[in-house]
N, C-alpha and C positions, 0 to 999 in steps of 0.2 A: 443722736449722729447712727446713721444704718452702717450697718457691720457692711463688711464686704466681703466677695467667696471670689475665690478665682478655681473655675470647675475644667480640670482639662479630660478633654472630652475624646482626645485620641494625641500620642508619643512621636508611630513613627515615621517617617523618610517615606518616599515618592514608594517605593520597591517591597515596605514592611506588611510582611503580612500574619502579619506573631500582631499585631496590633493595630491600633485604627491612625490613619493620614492625623501630623499636627493637626490640632486647630483647638478650640478653647473660651469658655464662654466668661462672662464679668457678674457677677451674682450682687445686686445691689438693692439690698427689699425683697422684692418681690419681684422684679425687673430684671429682664436678659437682654447683656449684648455682648452679642455672638463674632468670636474672630475667624473667620474661614468658615471654614464645615467639610472639608476630603473631598476625599476622590468622590463618591457613592453616594448612594442610597443613606452609604449607612449612620449614615448624620440621625437619620431616624431612631434606630437602637442603640447608639450613643448618647443621643439625647431620653428616650423613656428610661437608660440605666439611668444615667443621672438624677432622675424625677423630674429633671427641666419640661412646662409645658409650650410647645410653639406659641398659645395663644398669650406668653405671657414673658417675646421673645422681640422687643419692637424696636430692636437697633442690631445693624450688625454691616460691620467690617471686611472687605478682601483684599490682603495681603500686595496680590499677585495674581496673574494668569493661568501659574499651572496648575495641569492636572492634578494634584492631590493636594492645592487650596480650595478651587472656582467648580469646577465640577459640582459637589458636591450645594454648593448655592444653586446650582440651581432647582434641585431635588429641594431648599429649604422654601423658596418661592412659591415653589408648586405645593408645597404643605400648604402656603402662609397663603396662595393666592385661590386656597379652596378654602379655607376656610370661611376666609374675607366674603368668596361666594355661598360659602351658609350662611352666611350671617351673624358667625361665634367671634372671629376677631373686631374687634375694637379699636377705633383710630385707625394709622399707618403704620407704614412699615416702611425704614430707609435705612437704605443698604449705602454704606460711605465707601469712598474708592476711584483711584485717582482716574483721570480718565480714558486712557487707554481700555480698563477694566467695565467702565462702565457700557462701552461700546461690542468690548469681545462675550458681557455675560447676556446684554441684551440682545444676541445674535440669537447666540445660542436657544437662549428662551424660544427666540424666534421659530426655530429651523424646530424643539423639538416639544414645545409645547402647546396645546389648545387656543384656541383665540382668545378660550372665553376668561382664560387662567391671564392673558399677556394683555386684556382689557383694561386687565385690574393698573397696569405701569399709568405712571402718570399723574394717578388717582388716589389708591390706596398703597401703590406701591414704590417709594419712593427713589431714584436715584441721589445716588450730592457725591459728588466729586470736590476731591480735596487738594487742596493746592502743597505745594513743599512748605513750611511752617506754618501751616494753616493754622488757629485757632478755631473749633467745635466747641458747645456746649451741645453736650448727649442727657440728655440720664440726671442732671444738672450739675454735669464732670467735666471742666474744663479741659479736653481734650489737643492736644497739635499732630499733629501730622507732620511726617517729614521724608523723600523719599531718600531711599538706603543706599541710591548710592549703585545700584545691584547693578556690575557683564554682561548680565546673560539675561534678563527683563525688565524695567517696571519697575519696582517695589515699593511697597510704603510702611513707615512701623509708626508707633503717636508715643504719644506720651502724654499720661491723664494722671492728675490728684484728685487721689480717692475721695472719700467725707472727709474720713479722720485726719489726713492733711498730709498722706504721705503717698505716692510718686512710686506707679509701675510703666515702665517701658517695654514697648516688643520691638525688637530687630525685629519682627522678621525674619527666614531659613538664610540666612547667610550671612556669613562674617560681620563684626563694626564695621562701620567706616569715620577715622579722623573728623568728614565732612560733621558731623552730628553729635560735637561736645558735646553740645549744650544740651541739650537733646537728652542725655546718658546720664551725665555729671552724678556722682552723689547722687542717685537714683535710689531709693531703698525697696525696692521690686526690679529684678532686671529679670528676662525672660529670654533666653539665649536657646542656639541651638548647638547641637554638639554629635556629630555625625558618628563620633565616636569615640574612642579611645583615642588618647596620640601614641599611647603603648603598641595601638594593631591599628595604628595609617597607612604603614604598606600594606597590610589586608584591603583593607579599605578607599584607599585610598581619595581623601577629605579633602584636600587642600586642589586639585585636578577634578572633582566638584564643587568647588567654588562651594567648598561648606570647614568647618574649626573644629576642633575635638575638646574634651572634656577640662581642660586641660589651659589649651590656649583661652576659655572663655572665663576656669580661675583666677589664671594670669592676668585678663582682661577685667574684671572684678577689681579686681586691686586697684590697677592704673586709674581705674575713674572712681571709686572709693564707695562702691555699691554695697548695701548692705545683706541683700540678701539677694540670691543667685537663681531662677529657675531654669532645667535644662530638659534641656528636648530634639525631638525633630531628629531621632535618632536610629540606629542599623537596629536588628532585632532581632541582633544573634544566641543572644543572653540575654532575655526578658529576666529571670527566676536574681541571676546577678549583677546586673543593669546599674540598682540605685547604691548598693555597698560599692561598686568599684568605681563608681563613674561618679559619686559622688566626695569615694578618696583621691583621684586625680584633681580634682577638684580643687581640693583641698592642701593638695601639693604646693598651691600657688595663692589659695583667698585664705583670709582666717573671720567670712564670715556665716553664715549660716545655708546651707544649700537646700538646695532639692532635687531631688530628682525621678520624679512624680511616675505613677502606674497610667496607666490611663485607667481617668475616671475617677482619680483622687482629689479631692481638694480638699485649698490651701487659703486659711484665713489669716485676708490684709490685713 
């Protein structure tokens, strides 16, 4: 049985400057499934520091079209298309996302990348549109994609069964919507945004931005019988104290294990 790892490439919200925008990779065996890519070519630095070879990134999922999640995707495409043209990348690279994102990503690429790279689209770089509730087998793992019900921009999350039988859920970067209870309930690992501490809500105004707090995430995890809670997509005013403070606040409501990773931290799943 392959051991899976969660490699956190970035933990910050859109305006963070002291850490990279939130994105991560799932590693199973020697292959990687990339989720979002942050807001720029910093994704190269993060992958290099994490020891992730682009030759081993076989698939990726893009949650939504906000700049801090999608613009780094263009750089990933540029890198892999270049490797394809150099004869170094084997097989196809598949990008999974909802239908609006297919058009967004392809349009940005066609305006910003040379034709010799975009010619790989449809042959070696494939866009796979996913629908709400659809199950797709990726790297021998069953993924269930779902619409999170965002009121800002169409956004999807997913639930995946890992090779060890445990389930991991990615909620994207907005609070949980009750419409998705069947995907989130009783999962082993829940990845949730936590824009700030509840104690700092007046300072950072998370609810006005359609985000939540560490305490909210802890309450959610308890109510849905989650076993492990991972908090990210935070403000970056005190990174040195973030792990302890966010963990302690979530633990006021949640008795399971809380992880507040730093950029490049790896978690064995």
